[in-house]
C-alpha positions in Angstrom: -3.7 -15.1 -1.8 -1.9 -12.4 0.4 0.7 -10.0 -0.6 3.6 -8.8 1.4 4.8 -5.2 0.5 8.6 -4.9 0.5 10.4 -1.6 0.8 13.9 -1.8 -0.1 14.7 2.0 0.3 12.6 4.3 3.0 12.5 7.3 0.6 13.2 6.6 -3.0 12.9 9.5 -5.6 9.4 9.1 -7.2 10.7 8.3 -10.7 12.3 5.0 -8.8 9.0 4.5 -6.9 7.2 4.7 -10.1 9.7 2.4 -11.9 9.7 -0.4 -9.0 6.1 -0.1 -9.3 5.6 -1.0 -12.7 8.2 -3.7 -12.4 6.2 -5.3 -9.7 3.2 -5.2 -11.6 4.9 -6.8 -14.5 6.4 -9.6 -12.4 3.2 -10.2 -10.5 0.8 -10.1 -13.2 -1.8 -9.8 -10.3 -2.2 -7.4 -7.8 -4.0 -7.4 -4.4 -6.2 -4.4 -4.3 -6.5 -3.6 -0.2 -3.6 -2.9 2.1 -3.2 -2.0 5.6 0.2 -0.1 4.9 2.3 -3.4 5.9 0.6 -6.1 3.9 -1.8 -6.1 1.0 -4.9 -8.6 0.5 -7.0 -9.6 -2.7 -9.6 -12.3 -2.2 -12.4 -10.8 -4.0 -13.1 -10.8 -7.7 -10.8 -9.5 -10.3 -10.8 -6.5 -11.8 -8.7 -6.4 -15.3 -7.6 -2.7 -16.5 -6.6 -2.1 -20.4 -4.2 0.5 -21.5 -6.3 3.5 -22.6 -4.0 3.6 -25.4 -4.4 0.4 -27.2 -6.9 -1.8 -25.0 -4.2 -4.2 -24.4 -4.4 -6.0 -20.8 -2.3 -4.2 -18.3 -2.8 -5.8 -15.2 -5.3 -7.7 -12.9 -6.4 -6.3 -9.6 -7.9 -8.6 -6.9 -10.4 -6.8 -5.0 -10.7 -7.2 -1.1 -13.2 -9.8 0.3 -15.1 -8.7 3.4 -12.8 -11.1 5.4 -10.2 -8.9 3.9 -11.7 -5.7 5.0 -12.3 -7.2 8.3 -8.7 -8.1 8.8 -7.5 -4.5 7.8 -9.7 -2.8 10.3 -8.6 -5.2 12.9 -5.2 -4.4 12.2 -5.9 -0.4 12.3 -7.5 -1.0 15.6 -4.7 -2.8 17.3 -2.4 -0.1 15.9 -4.6 2.6 17.3 -4.7 0.9 20.6 -0.6 1.2 20.6 -0.3 4.5 19.1 -2.6 6.0 21.9 -0.4 4.8 24.8 2.4 6.6 22.9 3.1 10.5 24.7 1.8 13.2 22.7 5.2 14.9 22.2 6.6 11.8 21.0 3.5 11.4 18.5 4.0 14.9 17.5 7.6 14.3 16.3 6.6 11.3 14.3 4.2 13.5 12.6 6.5 16.2 12.0 9.0 13.3 10.4 6.0 12.3 8.3 5.8 16.0 7.3 9.3 16.6 6.4 9.5 13.5 4.0 6.3 14.5 2.3 7.9 18.3 2.1 10.9 16.8 0.5 8.6 14.5 -1.9 6.8 17.5 -3.4 
């Protein structure tokens, strides 16, 4: 099982993000529990979550296996190899832009 993350909007408002997530959970029924930021994985044991209100099943999150974690760490190492070749001023600009988006979502 491998789930791709699809972001239709780059910076949707928080309520829209929550609605989207809830809709995705309802549609998929089972979610992958590990992510690299661009893809998700879940080949491990299922974790069943219940509503604290009425103890009804909410969703199943499939935990990551050791193979999943190795894949995620491999992707992170590859991304870092590329990131470190970007000149420092450009990296700083990317970090500044991320901070700006976070401030708007505050």
